[in-house]
C-alpha positions in Angstrom: 18.8 8.7 0.1 15.6 10.4 -0.9 14.0 7.3 -2.2 14.5 5.5 1.1 12.3 7.8 3.2 8.6 7.1 3.2 6.7 9.8 1.3 5.3 11.3 4.5 8.7 12.5 5.5 10.4 13.2 2.1 7.9 14.0 -0.6 5.1 15.7 1.2 6.3 18.3 3.6 9.2 19.6 5.6 9.7 18.8 9.3 8.2 22.1 10.3 5.1 21.8 8.2 4.7 18.2 9.5 4.8 19.4 13.1 2.2 22.1 12.2 -0.2 19.6 10.8 0.2 17.1 13.6 -0.4 19.9 16.1 -3.7 21.2 14.6 -5.3 18.2 12.8 -8.0 17.1 13.5 -9.0 19.1 16.5 -9.4 22.4 14.7 -12.4 22.1 12.4 -11.5 25.1 10.3 -8.1 23.6 9.6 -9.7 20.3 8.6 -11.8 22.2 6.1 -8.7 23.9 4.8 -6.8 20.6 4.5 -9.2 19.4 1.9 -9.3 22.4 -0.4 -6.3 21.5 -2.5 -4.5 18.2 -3.5 -1.2 19.3 -1.9 -2.9 20.0 1.4 -5.0 16.8 1.4 -1.8 14.8 0.7 -0.3 16.2 3.9 -3.3 14.8 5.8 -2.8 11.4 4.2 0.8 11.6 5.4 -0.6 12.2 8.9 -2.5 8.9 8.6 0.7 7.2 7.6 2.7 8.8 10.5 1.2 6.3 13.0 2.9 3.3 11.5 5.0 1.6 14.1 8.7 2.4 14.4 9.6 -1.3 14.4 13.2 -0.8 13.2 14.0 1.1 16.4 15.8 -1.1 18.9 13.7 0.2 21.8 10.3 0.8 20.1 9.7 -2.7 18.7 8.3 -4.7 21.6 9.2 -7.9 19.8 12.9 -7.3 20.1 13.3 -7.2 23.9 9.9 -8.4 25.0 10.4 -12.1 24.7 13.4 -14.5 25.2 15.4 -14.0 22.0 17.4 -10.9 22.9 18.6 -9.7 26.3 20.1 -6.5 27.4 23.1 -5.8 29.7 22.1 -4.9 33.2 25.3 -2.9 33.3 23.9 -0.4 30.9 23.4 2.9 32.7 24.2 5.5 30.1 20.8 7.1 30.2 19.4 5.6 33.3 16.1 5.2 31.5 13.5 2.4 31.5 13.4 0.3 28.3 9.7 -0.4 28.3 9.7 -3.5 26.1 12.4 -5.1 28.2 10.3 -4.5 31.3 7.6 -6.7 29.7 10.1 -9.5 29.2 11.1 -9.0 32.9 7.4 -9.5 34.0 6.9 -5.9 35.0 3.9 -4.9 32.9 1.5 -2.6 34.8 -2.2 -2.3 34.7 -2.2 1.2 36.2 0.1 2.6 33.5 0.9 -0.1 30.8 4.1 -0.2 28.8 3.9 0.0 25.0 0.4 1.2 25.3 -1.3 1.6 21.9 -4.7 2.0 23.4 -3.9 5.4 24.8 -0.6 6.1 23.1 2.2 5.9 25.7 5.6 4.3 26.5 6.6 3.7 22.9 3.0 2.7 21.9 1.5 4.9 19.2 -2.0 6.0 19.7 -4.0 3.7 17.4 -7.4 5.1 18.1 -6.1 8.5 17.2 -4.7 7.0 14.0 -8.0 5.5 13.2 -9.8 8.8 13.9 -7.5 10.6 11.4 -8.1 7.9 8.8 -11.9 8.3 9.2 -11.6 12.1 8.9 -9.6 11.7 5.7 -12.0 9.1 4.2 -15.1 11.3 5.0 -13.5 14.3 3.2 -11.8 12.6 0.3 -14.9 10.5 -0.5 -16.8 13.8 -1.0 -16.2 14.7 -4.7 -17.0 18.3 -4.0 -13.8 18.6 -2.0 -10.2 18.7 -3.3 -11.3 19.6 -6.8 -7.8 19.3 -8.3 -7.5 15.6 -7.2 -8.1 13.2 -10.1 -10.5 10.2 -9.8 -7.8 7.6 -10.1 -5.6 9.1 -7.5 -8.6 9.8 -5.3 -9.5 6.1 -5.5 -5.9 5.1 -4.6 -5.8 7.5 -1.6 -9.1 6.2 -0.3 -7.7 2.6 -0.6 -4.6 3.6 1.3 -6.5 5.2 4.1 -8.7 2.1 4.4 -5.6 -0.1 4.5 -4.1 2.0 7.3 -7.4 2.0 9.2 -7.5 -1.8 8.9 -3.9 -2.2 10.0 -4.3 0.0 13.0 -7.3 -2.1 14.1 -5.2 -5.2 13.5 -2.4 -3.9 15.8 -4.9 -3.3 18.6 -6.6 -6.7 18.0 -3.3 -8.6 18.2 -2.4 -6.9 21.5 -5.8 -6.6 23.3 -8.0 -9.2 21.7 -11.6 -8.0 21.1 -11.7 -4.2 20.6 -14.2 -1.5 19.9 -14.6 -1.1 16.1 -14.3 2.5 15.0 -15.8 2.5 11.6 -17.1 6.0 12.0 -15.9 8.8 14.3 -18.3 9.7 17.2 -19.8 13.1 16.7 -18.5 15.8 19.0 -22.1 16.5 20.1 -22.8 12.9 21.0 -24.4 12.1 24.4 -22.0 10.9 27.1 -23.4 7.3 26.9 -22.8 7.2 23.1 -19.1 7.8 23.8 -18.8 4.8 26.0 -18.0 2.2 23.4 -17.8 -1.5 24.1 -15.7 -4.3 22.8 -17.0 -6.3 19.8 -16.7 -10.0 19.6 -13.4 -11.3 18.4 -14.8 -12.9 15.2 -16.6 -9.7 14.3 -13.4 -7.7 14.7 -11.6 -10.2 12.4 -14.2 -10.1 9.8 -14.4 -6.3 9.8 -10.6 -6.0 9.4 -10.5 -8.7 6.7 -13.3 -7.1 4.7 -11.7 -3.6 5.0 -8.4 -5.1 3.7 -10.2 -6.7 0.8 -11.7 -3.4 -0.1 -8.4 -1.6 0.2 -6.6 -4.2 -1.9 -9.0 -3.6 -4.8 -8.0 0.0 -5.1 -4.3 -0.3 -4.5 -1.5 -0.8 -7.0 0.3 -4.1 -7.0 3.7 -2.4 -7.1 5.0 1.1 -6.5 5.8 2.5 -10.0 7.3 5.8 -8.7 10.2 4.3 -6.7 11.9 7.7 -6.4 9.4 9.1 -3.9 6.7 6.6 -3.1 8.4 3.5 -1.7 6.8 2.5 1.6 3.2 3.3 0.5 0.6 0.6 0.7 0.1 -1.9 -2.2 -2.4 -4.6 -2.8 0.3 -7.1 -2.0 0.9 -5.6 1.4 -2.9 -5.6 2.1 -3.2 -9.2 1.2 -0.1 -10.1 3.3 -1.6 -8.3 6.4 -4.9 -10.2 5.8 -2.9 -13.5 5.8 -1.3 -12.6 9.1 -4.6 -11.6 10.5 -6.4 -14.8 9.6 -3.5 -17.0 10.9 -3.7 -15.1 14.1 -7.5 -15.7 14.3 -7.1 -19.4 13.7 -4.3 -19.9 16.3 -5.0 -21.5 19.7 -4.9 -18.2 21.7 -8.0 -16.9 19.9 -9.6 -20.1 18.5 -11.5 -22.1 21.1 -9.2 -21.0 24.0 -10.9 -22.3 27.2 -9.2 -19.5 29.2 -11.6 -17.1 27.4 -14.8 -19.2 27.8 -16.2 -16.7 30.3 -14.7 -13.6 28.7 -17.8 -11.4 28.3 -18.9 -7.8 27.9 -20.6 -6.0 30.7 -23.9 -6.8 29.0 -23.2 -10.6 29.1 -22.1 -11.0 25.5 -19.5 -13.6 25.0 -16.5 -12.2 23.2 -15.1 -15.5 22.0 -16.7 -18.7 20.7 -16.4 -21.5 23.2 -15.1 -24.1 20.8 -12.4 -24.2 18.2 -13.3 -23.8 14.5 -11.1 -25.9 12.3 -12.3 -24.1 9.2 -10.5 -20.9 10.3 -7.2 -22.6 9.3 -8.4 -23.3 5.8 -9.5 -19.7 5.5 -6.1 -18.6 6.7 -4.4 -21.0 4.2 -6.4 -19.5 1.4 -5.4 -16.0 2.4 -1.8 -16.9 2.6 -1.8 -18.5 -0.8 -3.6 -15.4 -2.2 -0.9 -13.2 -0.7 1.9 -15.4 -2.0 0.5 -15.5 -5.5 0.1 -11.7 -5.5 3.6 -11.2 -4.3 5.2 -13.6 -6.8 3.2 -12.0 -9.6 4.6 -8.7 -8.6 8.1 -10.1 -8.9 8.9 -10.9 -5.3 11.1 -13.9 -4.6 13.5 -15.1 -1.9 16.6 -13.0 -1.8 19.9 -14.3 -3.0 23.2 -12.4 -2.6 24.5 -11.2 -6.0 27.9 -12.2 -7.3 30.6 -9.7 -6.3 34.1 -9.0 -7.5 35.4 -10.6 -4.3 36.3 -14.2 -4.3 33.9 -15.6 -1.7 33.4 -19.1 -0.6 30.1 -20.9 -1.1 29.6 -20.8 2.7 29.9 -17.1 2.8 27.7 -16.6 -0.3 24.9 -18.6 1.4 25.3 -16.7 4.7 25.2 -13.4 2.8 21.9 -14.4 1.2 20.5 -14.9 4.6 22.0 -11.7 6.2 21.2 -9.3 3.4 17.7 -10.6 2.9 17.1 -8.4 6.0 19.7 -5.6 5.3 19.6 -5.0 1.6 17.4 -2.1 0.7 14.1 -2.7 -1.1 15.2 -6.2 -2.1 13.1 -8.7 -4.0 12.0 -10.5 -0.8 10.5 -7.5 0.9 6.8 -7.4 0.9 6.5 -4.3 3.1 9.3 -1.9 4.1 8.7 0.7 6.7 10.9 3.5 5.4 9.6 5.7 8.3 11.7 3.4 10.4 15.4 3.3 9.6 17.9 1.1 11.3 21.2 2.9 12.1 20.5 2.7 15.8 19.6 -0.9 15.6 22.8 -1.7 13.8 24.7 0.2 16.4 23.1 -1.8 19.1 24.1 -5.0 17.4 27.6 -4.4 15.9 30.5 -5.8 17.8 34.1 -4.5 18.0 35.7 -6.9 15.5 39.2 -5.4 15.5 41.7 -4.4 18.0 41.7 -0.9 16.4 38.1 -0.5 17.6 38.5 -1.6 21.2 37.4 1.8 22.6 35.0 2.8 19.8 31.6 3.5 21.5 29.8 3.4 18.1 30.0 -0.4 18.3 27.7 -1.2 21.2 27.0 -4.9 20.8 24.4 -4.7 23.5 21.7 -6.7 21.7 22.6 -10.1 23.0 21.2 -13.4 21.7 20.2 -15.8 24.4 21.6 -19.2 24.8 18.1 -20.6 24.1 18.3 -19.0 20.6 21.9 -20.3 20.0 20.7 -23.8 20.7 17.5 -23.5 18.6 19.3 -23.3 15.3 19.8 -26.6 13.5 22.9 -28.7 13.0 24.5 -28.4 9.6 22.3 -31.4 8.6 19.2 -29.3 9.1 17.7 -31.0 12.2 17.7 -30.0 15.9 21.0 -30.6 17.6 19.3 -32.8 20.1 18.0 -35.0 17.3 21.0 -35.3 15.1 22.1 -39.0 15.1 25.3 -38.3 13.2 26.7 -35.4 15.2 27.3 -35.5 18.9 26.2 -32.4 20.8 25.9 -34.2 24.2 28.9 -32.1 25.4 27.9 -28.9 23.7 29.5 -26.6 26.3 32.9 -28.3 26.1 35.8 -26.7 24.3 37.0 -27.4 20.8 39.5 -25.9 18.5 38.7 -24.9 14.9 40.5 -26.4 12.0 41.4 -24.7 8.7 38.4 -26.1 6.8 36.1 -24.3 9.3 37.8 -20.9 8.8 34.9 -19.2 7.0 32.8 -19.5 10.1 35.3 -19.9 13.0 38.9 -18.6 13.0 41.3 -21.4 12.3 43.1 -22.5 15.5 40.7 -20.6 17.8 39.2 -22.4 20.8 35.5 -21.9 21.4 32.5 -24.0 22.5 31.5 -27.2 20.8 28.0 -25.6 20.5 29.4 -23.3 17.9 30.6 -26.0 15.5 28.7 -28.0 12.9 25.8 -25.6 12.7 23.6 -24.6 9.9 24.4 -21.4 7.8 21.7 -19.3 9.5 23.5 -19.8 12.8 26.6 -18.2 11.4 24.7 -15.6 9.3 22.5 -14.4 12.2 25.0 -14.5 15.1 28.6 -14.1 16.0 30.5 -15.3 19.1 34.0 -15.5 20.5 36.1 -16.8 17.7 33.4 -16.3 15.1 34.1 -14.7 11.7 32.2 -11.5 10.8 32.7 -10.8 7.1 32.1 -7.2 5.9 32.6 -5.3 2.7 35.8 -3.6 3.9 37.4 -6.9 4.8 41.1 -6.3 5.2 41.9 -9.1 2.8 39.1 -8.2 0.3 37.8 -11.7 0.8 36.2 -14.0 3.4 39.5 -15.7 4.1 41.5 -13.9 6.8 38.8 -11.4 7.5 37.4 -10.0 10.7 37.2 -12.3 13.8 35.4 -11.4 17.0 37.4 -12.0 20.2 34.8 -11.5 22.9 36.3 -12.5 26.3 36.5 -9.7 28.9 40.2 -9.2 28.3 39.9 -9.0 24.5 39.0 -6.1 22.2 35.4 -7.3 21.6 34.5 -8.1 25.2 35.5 -5.1 27.3 32.8 -2.9 28.9 32.8 0.6 27.4 30.3 2.5 29.5 27.6 -0.2 29.3 28.4 -1.3 25.8 28.8 -4.9 26.6 27.2 -8.1 25.3 25.5 -9.9 28.1 25.4 -13.5 26.7 28.4 -13.8 24.4 26.2 -14.1 21.3 26.2 -10.9 19.1 23.4 -10.4 16.5 25.0 -10.1 13.1 21.6 -10.4 11.2 20.7 -6.7 11.4 24.1 -5.2 10.4 24.4 -4.3 6.8 27.7 -5.6 5.3 28.3 -2.2 3.8 29.3 -0.7 7.2 32.5 1.4 7.0 34.6 2.5 10.0 37.8 4.0 11.3 39.3 3.9 14.8 37.1 6.8 15.9 34.0 6.7 13.7 31.6 4.5 11.9 29.0 4.9 9.1 26.1 2.5 9.0 24.2 2.3 5.7 20.6 2.8 6.7 17.9 0.5 5.4 14.2 0.5 5.9 12.7 -2.0 8.4 11.4 -5.0 6.6 8.0 -5.4 8.3 6.9 -8.4 6.2 9.2 -10.7 4.2 8.1 -13.3 1.7 9.7 -16.0 3.8 7.2 -15.2 6.6 4.3 -15.7 4.2 5.8 -19.1 3.0 6.0 -20.2 6.6 2.5 -19.0 7.5 1.1 -20.9 4.5 2.9 -24.1 5.5 1.6 -23.8 9.0 -2.0 -23.1 8.0 -2.0 -26.0 5.5 -0.7 -28.4 8.1 -3.2 -27.3 10.7 -6.1 -27.5 8.2 -5.3 -30.8 6.5 -2.0 -32.2 7.9 1.3 -33.0 6.2 1.4 -32.8 2.4 3.8 -32.2 -0.5 2.5 -28.6 -0.7 3.6 -28.0 2.9 7.0 -29.5 2.3 7.4 -27.4 -0.9 7.1 -24.1 0.9 9.3 -25.1 3.8 11.9 -26.4 1.5 12.0 -23.2 -0.5 13.3 -21.5 2.6 15.6 -24.4 3.6 17.2 -24.4 0.2 18.1 -20.7 0.5 19.4 -21.5 4.0 21.8 -24.2 2.6 20.3 -27.2 4.4 18.7 -30.4 3.2 14.9 -30.7 2.5 12.6 -31.6 5.3 12.2 -35.1 3.9 16.0 -35.7 3.4 17.1 -34.1 6.7 14.7 -36.1 8.9 15.0 -39.4 7.0 18.8 -39.4 7.0 19.9 -37.5 10.1 17.2 -37.4 12.7 16.6 -39.8 15.6 12.9 -39.2 14.9 12.9 -39.9 11.1 9.1 -39.9 10.7 8.4 -36.8 12.7 7.6 -34.7 9.6 5.0 -37.2 8.5 2.5 -36.5 11.4 0.6 -33.3 11.9 1.9 -32.8 15.5 5.4 -33.6 14.5 5.3 -31.2 11.5 3.8 -28.6 13.7 6.8 -28.7 16.0 9.1 -28.5 12.9 7.3 -25.5 11.5 7.5 -23.7 14.9 11.2 -24.2 15.0 11.6 -23.3 11.4 9.8 -19.9 12.1 11.9 -19.4 15.2 15.1 -19.8 13.1 14.2 -18.1 9.9 12.6 -15.1 11.6 15.0 -15.1 14.5 15.4 -11.7 16.4 13.0 -10.0 14.0 10.2 -9.8 16.6 8.0 -12.5 15.3 8.7 -14.9 18.1 7.2 -12.5 20.6 3.8 -12.7 18.8 4.1 -16.4 17.7 4.6 -17.6 21.3 1.4 -15.8 22.3 -0.8 -16.9 19.4 0.4 -20.5 19.8 -0.2 -20.4 23.6 3.4 -21.4 24.1 4.5 -18.4 26.1 3.6 -19.8 29.5 6.2 -22.5 28.9 8.8 -20.6 26.9 8.8 -17.4 29.1 8.8 -19.1 32.5 12.5 -20.1 32.1 15.9 -18.8 32.8 17.7 -16.4 30.4 21.2 -17.8 30.0 24.5 -17.0 28.3 28.2 -17.4 28.7 30.1 -15.9 31.7 31.2 -12.9 29.7 33.1 -11.1 32.5 35.9 -13.8 32.4 39.0 -13.7 30.3 40.1 -17.3 30.3 38.4 -19.8 28.0 37.7 -22.3 30.7 35.9 -19.7 32.8 34.3 -17.8 30.0 32.6 -20.9 28.6 30.6 -21.6 31.7 26.8 -21.2 31.3 25.3 -18.7 33.6 21.8 -17.5 34.3 21.1 -13.8 33.8 17.5 -13.7 34.8 14.5 -16.0 35.5 11.5 -14.9 33.5 8.0 -15.0 34.8 4.9 -15.1 32.6 1.5 -15.3 34.2 -1.1 -17.2 32.2 -3.6 -16.3 31.0 -3.0 -12.7 32.2 0.1 -11.9 30.2 -1.1 -13.2 26.8 -3.0 -9.9 26.3 -2.2 -6.3 27.2 -4.0 -4.7 30.1 -6.4 -1.8 29.4 -5.3 1.1 31.6 -7.4 1.1 34.8 -8.3 4.8 34.3 -10.0 3.9 31.0 -12.3 1.5 32.7 -13.3 4.1 35.2 -14.1 6.5 32.5 -16.0 4.0 30.3 -18.1 1.6 32.3 -18.9 -0.4 29.1 -15.3 -1.6 28.8 -14.2 -4.8 30.4 -10.7 -5.7 31.4 -8.7 -8.5 29.9 -8.6 -11.8 31.9 -6.2 -11.8 34.9 -5.6 -8.0 35.0 
């Protein structure tokens, strides 16, 4: 497992020495001087800079998991009687007095980004001094400087995405500075974007395209990662939330400086498209491609092979689609939160929690098997989608033959079956009892069945379990389970393809280039091309030929391909769609029933409230505003 831990935890120092360094750096000046006397000591300080990377594979720490409308949590869960801060955001309970997931100050699962930037600046100041760390070679010094610049840019990006305009911390404020010099103010949004983009460009020039030492260095920054982050940054900057948003027309610093341009700038989309293409070209030149599941010794159907390509694109370690893997963030607890009890032998096994519940909204978002929205498919009737239907033998690779479940669960695209499971759904795993996908594990999820009983809060609230995050290599007995850990995939190549298609459509409208990159993903997903799907199966056959129509298609495509990965939380905000999407009921099946007729009744679990424009940006803690009179609060808070 050594290769799968980011170098800051595995290669550089033990847990005890890590704690020592995090305790004393950078507050003790003598220790900082000592830290840059030898290469081995300086490398520990670089590891400290990496240590602030988000723990996005953690089911509680990634605000994108539970902060929007994709995943819901059982209200019955009382095992720890603790607040799940990201879920409180989804429930409309964010607080200006003590904000949840606070990266400005570092609280409630939010890592302290300004502290991270300060450490990066200290590292850069010292490593750039050639009189220090005399045993560090010039080539390695150049790479370390580039890594610290990348991290510094990324930490600014995290703040920008959450808070909008931020103070830029290019240099640390001297400890002897006057009180007024410490009272920093927010920079204009565009100046923040340009600063981060330029820093990423500088970093990319000094970073390797690939990690050559894969035994100990996987997870460190590369030029491909830097270019990918720049692409995401510029798409964010071009999007409606930050590009000519009238809600921010009067958003000003205390000195009267406007923090946003009043009108939208269409050229930002072209700049974003160029950055996306640059990142894609760099990734493909480095050997990255969309993941496909390798042939195994098992006799698997074509349906299962397609679905395994979709599932394992997320779960297979260091695979060819992964642009950036956060190996400081491993996923055993995420898998436990998702995994259902798929056998009667596991009915009381508390290692299968199944508490991450996909909402009904997400279940309905996936396409029909024809690759169009279920409300648009002119050849398949979903008008009675909540009625009951019994599966036939030809459907056995997705739904157990002879099992009665909702019509909504039939005739869906492969990503629906790859990403989710439901009452009567098939869950194929490596240890399949038949060593194949025929006669394999089936989830029975009603309250009286092995997969639906409540074991101390381990219950699925909607009836839709998330299969996407569970590696197929899981092994278990009646009493125990072993999850194969994998690093969190922070950026996948599919994400870049979709961002590029979006930016191209926004800059110049529909084109063959846009279709090409959308169809790359659709081909892997086992559905027809955009052109064929809409022409042959949609009630709106020309929708993909207009900019507005294609925009809607791209949004839904991102929602499906990146489902549950946390992207929707940020996409809804940058598109300014959150006020509509997050002011709606969270719904699922009536999971506390044991009879099919009663179980398959749609129920409302919660009615979300999202206040616009307030909730689009994080609040700055009120205390910070009292301390620094130059800071202004975000609109609505």
